[in-house]
C-alpha positions in Angstrom: -32.6 7.5 -34.6 -33.8 6.8 -31.1 -37.4 8.4 -29.9 -36.7 11.2 -27.1 -37.9 10.3 -23.9 -41.3 11.7 -23.5 -41.9 13.7 -20.2 -43.9 15.2 -18.0 -43.1 18.2 -15.6 -45.2 18.0 -12.3 -44.5 22.0 -10.2 -43.1 25.0 -12.2 -42.2 26.9 -9.8 -38.6 27.7 -9.5 -37.0 24.3 -9.2 -39.5 23.2 -11.8 -38.4 25.9 -14.5 -34.6 24.9 -14.2 -36.0 21.5 -15.0 -38.0 22.5 -17.9 -35.0 24.2 -18.9 -32.7 21.1 -19.0 -35.3 18.9 -20.8 -35.8 21.9 -23.2 -32.1 21.6 -23.7 -31.4 17.7 -23.9 -31.8 16.5 -27.3 -32.8 13.0 -26.1 -35.7 14.9 -23.9 -39.2 16.0 -25.0 -41.6 17.7 -22.7 -45.1 16.6 -23.2 -47.1 17.3 -20.0 -46.5 20.5 -17.7 -48.6 19.9 -14.9 -49.5 22.2 -11.5 -52.6 23.4 -10.0 -51.2 26.8 -10.1 -52.5 26.8 -13.7 -51.0 29.6 -14.7 -47.4 28.5 -13.9 -47.5 25.4 -16.3 -49.2 27.5 -19.2 -46.4 29.7 -18.5 -43.7 27.0 -19.1 -45.8 25.5 -21.7 -46.0 28.3 -24.3 -42.1 28.4 -23.9 -41.1 24.8 -24.1 -44.0 22.8 -25.5 -46.2 20.2 -23.6 -49.8 20.3 -22.7 -51.3 21.4 -19.7 -53.5 20.2 -16.6 -53.5 20.8 -12.9 -53.9 17.3 -12.3 -50.7 14.7 -12.1 -53.8 12.0 -12.6 -53.9 13.2 -16.2 -50.4 12.9 -16.7 -50.0 9.5 -15.6 -53.2 8.2 -17.3 -52.3 10.2 -20.9 -50.1 7.2 -21.9 -47.8 9.9 -23.2 -45.4 10.5 -20.7 -42.2 7.7 -20.3 -41.1 9.7 -17.1 -42.2 12.4 -15.0 -39.8 15.1 -13.3 -41.0 15.9 -9.6 -40.5 19.7 -8.7 -43.7 19.9 -6.5 -43.7 20.8 -3.2 -42.1 18.3 -0.8 -45.6 16.9 0.7 -46.8 15.5 -2.8 -43.5 13.4 -3.5 -44.3 10.3 -1.6 -47.9 10.1 -3.1 -46.4 11.0 -6.9 -43.6 8.6 -6.8 -46.5 5.8 -5.6 -48.7 6.9 -8.4 -45.6 6.9 -11.0 -44.5 3.1 -9.8 -48.4 2.3 -10.2 -48.8 4.0 -14.0 -45.2 2.1 -14.8 -43.8 5.4 -15.3 -39.8 6.3 -14.3 -39.6 9.2 -12.2 -36.8 11.7 -10.9 -38.0 13.5 -7.9 -36.4 16.6 -6.1 -35.6 16.0 -2.8 -36.3 15.7 0.2 -38.6 12.8 -0.6 -40.7 13.9 2.6 -40.1 15.6 6.1 -41.5 12.5 7.5 -39.2 9.5 7.5 -42.2 7.7 8.4 -44.1 8.2 5.6 -40.7 7.4 3.4 -40.2 3.9 5.4 -43.7 3.4 4.5 -43.1 3.6 0.6 -39.5 2.3 0.4 -40.3 -1.7 -0.1 -42.8 -0.5 -2.9 -39.7 2.0 -4.0 -37.5 -1.0 -3.9 -38.9 -3.6 -5.9 -40.2 -1.1 -8.5 -39.9 -2.0 -11.9 -39.1 1.6 -12.7 -36.4 3.9 -12.2 -36.9 6.2 -9.1 -34.1 8.5 -9.1 -33.6 11.6 -6.0 -32.5 15.1 -7.4 -29.5 15.3 -5.4 -28.0 17.4 -8.8 -24.6 18.0 -7.2 -22.9 14.3 -7.7 -22.9 15.3 -11.2 -20.7 18.6 -10.5 -17.9 18.2 -12.8 -15.6 19.3 -9.9 -17.0 17.0 -7.5 -17.4 14.1 -9.4 -13.7 14.2 -10.6 -12.7 14.4 -6.6 -15.0 11.2 -6.4 -13.3 9.5 -9.1 -9.9 10.8 -8.0 -10.8 9.5 -4.1 -12.0 6.0 -5.5 -9.1 5.4 -8.0 -6.9 5.6 -4.6 -4.8 8.8 -5.7 -4.8 10.4 -2.0 -4.5 6.9 -0.2 -7.4 6.2 2.7 -9.9 8.9 2.6 -9.3 10.3 6.4 -11.2 13.4 6.4 -14.2 15.1 3.9 -15.0 19.0 4.5 -18.1 20.1 2.5 -18.5 24.1 2.7 -21.7 25.3 1.5 -23.0 28.7 2.0 -26.0 30.4 0.0 -25.6 33.8 -0.4 -28.9 35.0 1.3 -31.8 33.2 2.9 -34.8 32.0 0.9 -38.2 34.0 1.9 -39.5 33.4 5.5 -42.7 31.7 3.8 -40.2 29.0 1.9 -38.5 28.6 5.4 -41.6 28.2 7.3 -42.6 25.0 5.2 -39.3 23.6 4.1 -38.5 21.3 7.4 -35.6 23.1 8.6 -32.2 23.8 7.4 -30.8 20.1 7.7 -33.8 18.7 5.8 -33.9 21.5 3.4 -30.4 22.8 2.7 -27.7 20.4 4.2 -29.8 17.2 2.8 -27.8 18.2 -0.2 -24.8 18.2 1.6 -25.7 14.6 3.5 -26.0 13.3 0.1 -22.7 14.4 -1.4 -21.1 13.0 2.1 -22.5 9.2 1.3 -21.1 10.2 -2.4 -17.7 9.6 -0.5 -18.7 7.7 2.7 -21.8 5.7 2.1 -21.9 4.1 5.5 -22.1 6.7 8.4 -22.4 5.4 11.7 -22.3 9.0 14.2 -23.8 12.7 13.5 -22.8 15.6 16.0 -24.9 19.2 14.6 -24.6 22.4 16.6 -26.8 25.0 15.1 -27.0 28.9 15.3 -29.0 31.7 15.1 -26.3 34.4 13.7 -27.7 36.8 11.8 -31.9 36.3 10.5 -34.6 36.9 13.1 -37.1 35.8 10.2 -35.3 32.2 10.5 -35.1 32.2 14.5 -38.7 33.1 14.5 -39.6 30.1 13.1 -37.3 27.6 15.2 -34.6 27.3 12.7 -30.8 27.9 12.4 -29.5 30.3 10.1 -25.6 28.3 10.4 -25.1 24.7 11.2 -21.8 22.7 11.7 -22.3 19.1 11.4 -19.5 16.3 12.3 -19.8 12.7 11.3 -17.8 9.8 11.4 -17.5 6.6 8.7 -17.6 3.1 9.3 -13.8 3.0 8.8 -13.1 6.0 11.1 -13.6 8.9 8.0 -14.4 12.1 9.2 -16.5 14.0 8.0 -17.5 18.2 8.6 -20.0 20.4 7.1 -20.1 24.0 7.2 -23.6 25.5 6.1 -24.6 29.1 6.2 -27.9 30.7 5.1 -25.7 33.9 3.7 -22.4 34.6 2.2 -21.7 38.3 1.3 -19.3 37.1 -1.2 -21.5 34.9 -3.1 -22.7 31.2 -3.5 -19.8 29.5 -1.5 -19.2 25.5 -2.7 -16.1 23.9 -1.9 -14.9 20.7 -1.0 -12.0 19.0 0.1 -10.9 15.2 0.4 -8.0 14.7 3.0 -6.1 11.2 2.6 -2.9 9.4 3.7 -1.1 10.3 0.8 -2.5 13.3 -0.4 -5.8 15.8 -0.9 -8.0 17.2 -3.2 -9.8 20.2 -3.3 -12.3 21.8 -5.5 -12.4 26.3 -4.9 -15.2 28.2 -6.1 -16.4 28.6 -9.5 -16.2 32.4 -10.8 -18.1 34.4 -13.8 -14.5 35.0 -14.6 -10.8 33.6 -14.0 -9.6 37.7 -14.2 -7.8 39.1 -11.3 -6.9 42.6 -11.0 -3.5 44.1 -10.1 -2.9 47.6 -8.3 -1.3 49.6 -6.1 -4.2 49.1 -3.9 -5.1 45.5 -4.3 -4.1 42.3 -6.1 -5.7 39.5 -7.3 -8.7 41.5 -7.1 -11.7 39.4 -8.7 -15.7 39.6 -9.1 -17.5 38.1 -6.5 -18.4 34.0 -7.1 -21.8 33.1 -8.7 -25.2 34.7 -7.0 -27.5 32.0 -7.8 -27.6 28.1 -7.0 -28.5 27.3 -11.4 -25.3 29.5 -12.5 -23.3 27.7 -10.2 -24.6 24.0 -10.9 -26.6 24.4 -14.6 -24.3 21.9 -15.7 -25.3 19.9 -13.1 -28.5 19.8 -13.6 -28.2 18.9 -17.3 -26.1 16.1 -16.5 -28.4 14.8 -13.9 -31.0 14.7 -16.6 -28.9 13.1 -18.8 -27.9 10.2 -16.8 -31.6 9.7 -16.2 -32.5 8.6 -19.4 -29.5 7.0 -20.0 -30.2 5.1 -17.3 -34.0 4.4 -18.7 -32.6 3.3 -22.0 -30.1 0.8 -20.7 -31.8 -0.3 -17.6 -28.6 0.6 -15.5 -29.1 4.0 -13.7 -26.3 6.2 -11.7 -28.7 8.7 -10.4 -28.9 8.5 -6.8 -31.9 6.0 -5.4 -34.5 6.1 -3.3 -32.4 4.4 -0.9 -30.0 7.8 -1.3 -32.8 9.9 -0.6 -33.9 7.8 2.7 -30.2 7.7 3.9 -30.2 11.5 3.6 -33.3 12.1 5.4 -31.9 9.4 7.9 -28.8 11.9 8.8 -31.0 15.1 8.6 -32.9 13.8 11.5 -30.0 12.6 13.4 -28.1 16.4 13.1 -31.3 18.0 14.1 -31.9 15.7 17.4 -27.7 16.3 18.0 -28.0 20.2 17.6 -31.3 20.0 19.8 -29.9 17.7 22.5 -26.3 18.7 22.1 -25.8 15.0 22.0 -24.1 12.7 19.1 -26.6 10.5 17.9 -25.7 6.6 16.8 -27.6 6.4 13.0 -27.6 2.9 11.1 -27.8 3.1 7.2 -26.6 -0.7 7.2 -30.3 -1.6 5.7 -29.1 0.8 2.4 
């Protein structure tokens, strides 16, 4: 029987706990170390899922007891931790974004490209069954030439102000998932236009960020991409995708807790609201992301988004912010990808 891949989890906040649950639920994985400078958080995760506890990532890398790490710590730590993983010969699955500063990403880029270990980025939505199926069917030519791609992503409610303040803004924090999804279908994007608005949140406005954005992009083969984001949605987590081609269209609806609908004299097709939390909506995607990461480690043929993908998504996020600020379309060059 193949031994499980030994994993160290770095960061035990909300997303770290999601990854801990995925690791614990994956037979091919074993949680051997849990690291967080807030040691109480690490202890709670270890008590529930196992593993040794430390406040120092260096102890994890030096232990000889991890084959891979999942980096779920704050964004400002990502570059240093990826660098440490490469030096230690340890595979890494890192949450997005790589960093808020493209210059720091570019400094590590050559080393990441030359690394002998897998460096994967946590763009989990590629592993969503609905979006993945559409991607495969588009690639198979089922709707002819892809002409338009529309991605809608609205959160049920904004994150706390303290998080928004350090998030890097909506484009780098929220839309970055949609930038990667856009590149899942159209890898070479050449132009970005964006508009942002402050429609409902004074807290978000006070930190110089937008609560609602629309981004339009053009691919190298004249594909048109539209991304619609909002930090709130009264009816739940709104996640939809439409691919329109020369011979047809493929569309992914929202996922609901049930397919049951109510019909009466005062309402028809009445349903419960959509899911209220990203974990519920993307639980399968997080699990599959980890499964494929482990399979890539074992086979040497990773299918997870790469450091290059993380860099490209950040380039698009920066371009969108520039466009929303200046009112001008921004040309981008992803040809070095």
